[in-house]
N, C-alpha and C positions, 0 to 999 in steps of 0.2 A: 590452462588452469582448470581445476575442478569447479564445476558450477556450484553456486551456493544452494540452489534448489533445482532439482530435476524430477519431473513426474512423467509418467506414461499411463495414459488411459485411467487416471486417478478418479475414483468415485466414492461418494459417501452418501448413504441413505439412513434416514431416521424413520424406522417403521416402514411406511409405504411412501414416504416423501423423499425425493432425491434432493440433496443439498448441493452436491457437485456431480457432474457427469462428464466422463471422457476428457478429463483435464490433462493436457500434455503441455509441459513447460520445460524450458532450459534457461535458467537465469544466470548470466555470467557473474563471476566474482567481482568485487570492487565497485558495485553499483549501489546507488540509493534508489530503491524500487518503489514506485508509487502503485499501490493496488487500489483501484477505484471500482465502484459499482454502487447501485442503489441498495437500500435496505433490503435484506433478504436475498442478496445476490449470491451468498456463499463465501464472502470474504473471511468472516471469523472462522468458518469451518476450514477453509484452506490454511489459515494461520494455525489453527488448532492441530491440524494434521502435520504441519511443518514442525511444530514444537513437540509433537508426540503426545499431546494431551488426549487425543482421540486416535482411533485406528481406522484405516480406510476400509471400505466395503469391497472395493475392487481396485485393480491397478497397483502401481508402485510409486513410491516417493523416496528420494534420498536427499539429505541435507548435508552439505559440506562433504559429500562423498560417502555418507554412512546413513544407516537407518535412524530416523528421528528417535531420540531418547533411548538409544541402544545401550547406554550405560552411563556411569558417572562422568567419564571422559567426554562423551558426546554432549551430555547435558551442560557441561562447563563451557562448551563452545558456543552456546546459543543463549542470548538474553532476551527476555520476553516481558513486555509491558501490555497488560490486557486493557480492555476498554475501561474508561473512567479512571485511568491512572491509579490502580489500587495501592493503597498504603494502609498501615495498621493505625487506626485512629487513636488507640490508647498508648501507642509507643511514641517516644520523642524522636526528633530527627537523629540525635546521636544513637538512640537505640537501633534505628534502622541500619546505621552504618556498622554497628557492632554485630547485628544479626547477619548482615551481608558478609562480614569477615568470617563468621563461624560457619556459614553455609557454602562459601565459594572458595575453592582452593587457590584461585588466581586473583583473589580480591586485592584491589589497589586502594588501600586506605588513604594514601597521600592524595590521590586524585579525588576521592570522595570528599575529603575534608576541604580541599581547595575549592571544589565546586560549591559546597555548602557556604563557604565564606564569600565566594564571589556572588552568590545569590542573595546574600544578606539574611540567611536563615538562622534563627536562634537554635543552637543544638539542643537546648533544653525544652523547646516548645513541642507540645503534642501535635502529631500529624493531623489529628482531627480538627485542630484549630487553624490550620493553614488555609489559604485561599485555594481555589481550584487550580490556578496557574502554579502556585508554589507546590501543591501536591504532585502535579504533573512533572515539575522540574525535579522533585525529590525522587520520583519513580524512575525518571530518566537517569539521574545520577547513580542510583543503585544498580540499574541495568548496565550502565557504562562501566562502573567500577568493577564489575564482574570480569572485565577484560575478555569478553566474548569475541568471537570472530564474526558473529552475525547477530544483529539486533532486530527483533521483530516487535513492531509497535502497532497495536490494533486500535485505530481511531483515537490516539492519545489527545488530540486537540479539539475533538468534536464539541466539547462543552465549554471551551475557553473563549474569552472575548478576543477581539482582533489583536490587541496589544500583547496579551499573554500568548496567543498563537504565534505571533511574530517572534517573540523572545524564545519560545520553545524551539521553533524551526531554526533560528539563528544558532542556538546552542547545539542543536543536533548537527549542523554543518561543522561546527567547531570540533565536536567529538569525532566525526568522520575523518577530518583532517589530522587530528592528533593521534587517533588510535588506529587508523587504517581499517576500520570496521565496515563491513557491508551492512546495509539496512533494508528492511522491507517495512514500508509505512502504509498502512491501510487508512483510507479516508474517503469521504464523499465530497470534500472541499477541493475541487479541481484547481482553483486558483492558487491555493497554498502549495499543492503538489508541484505545480509548474515552477515554483521558485526554487525547489530543492532537489527534484528527482531527475535522474538521467536514464531511467528505464521505466517503462509504463506497462502495466497489465490492466486490461479492462475486463471485468467479470460481470456477467449479467445472466440471469436465468440459470445459474449454476454451471455456466459454461464460459470458457475463455473466448472472448470476442476479438481481442487484439493483444499482442505482446511484442515488445521490441524496444531497442534503445531510442530515447526521445528524439535525437537528431534524425535518425532514420525514419521514424514515424512521421515527424513533421515534414520531412523532405518529400514524402509521397502523398500528402493529403492537401487538398485544395478547397478553398471556399469560393463558390461562385454565387454572384448576386446580379440583379438587374438583367440586362440582355444576355449575359453569359449563362445565367441560370435558366433562362427560357430556351437556350440552345443546348441543354445538357444531353440531348440525344445525338449530338455531333462530336462526342468526345473521342479521344484517341483510342485505337484498338487496345483492348485489355483493361481500359479504365472501368472502375466500378462505382456506381452511385451508392453511397452508404446511407444517406438520409436526405430527404427534401422537406424543408419547412416553409409553409406558405402562410403569410399573414396579410392583413389588409394593405400593408405598406409595401412589402416586397417578398420575393421568393429567394430562399437561400438553399444551396445544394452543397453538401460535403461529398467530395469525390476522392477516391484513392486511385492513383495512377503512377506507375513507374516511369512514364513518359511525361516530361514537362508539359503543362497546359499553358499555352501562350496567353499572356495578359492576366492570368488568374493569380490571386494572392494565396499564399500558403495559409492553411487553417492553423489556429493555435491549439494548445493541448486541451483547452476546455471545449472548443468546437468538436475536436476529434472524439473525446470521451463521451460527450453528450450524444453525438451522432450514433455511436455504436450502442450505447445503452438504450437510446430511443428505438433503434432498429430492433433490438432484442425484445423490448417491451411490446412493440407492434406485432412482431412475429408470434409472441406468446399469446396475445389476445386473439389473433387470427386462428391460432391452433386450437384455442378453447372454443371458438365459434364453430370450427369445423367439427370438433368432437361432439358438440351438441346436436 
């Protein structure tokens, strides 16, 4: 099947600053993709390139087999919710649905109205008077009713409280099951992503640090503590230490190995994501020190 996103040596620069460098990806279709990274890692830049909002400086990118924003037909295949779940404060909930119908050729008004009713939203209420969670849900409803093949969500739950985040992610899973849509979800909340994502991309320092299906990623990453951590120099051939964390209480080592490590527990998604982001941050600091 055609990958939902495929890039080769993709790069984006803003004046003299590189936001993305040599980004090569192949994301299979039918996935809920978690895109994680610290602030300034390049997540929004990558999503902007995917939507066609900005153009690459170097390399190539295809989305659903075509160039991003190549035309009206391609635009109709992708739904996008930017940061802070943007809605029009002066428009009512019903106005958003009417606008969606006028702007999108595949608009599903029945789905949109059903979602508004399920959420308990007053169609006459102005969007500017909705809570943060309600605005996020309205934005998700508009994006889903577009009946796109790919939904791109740029940190849609970052400003929400835990209950609103949980409701948003639960509804996202329902949309995926009902519509058969692929999703790319950007966030720095690794715990939330672990609940819903089956493909992981770790982005740090403008570069891809790790990418793969979550079961495969978890299968080859281990968390060593105590005596095992102290013997990390005796790992199987080909094993790679990703990050070592030392505290007053214990040492923890995150290791990537295609060969099982006897007695070691598998790392969770948060362990893995933090390990790669920390390694990238340490390498960046060392690079700056060398440059000086």
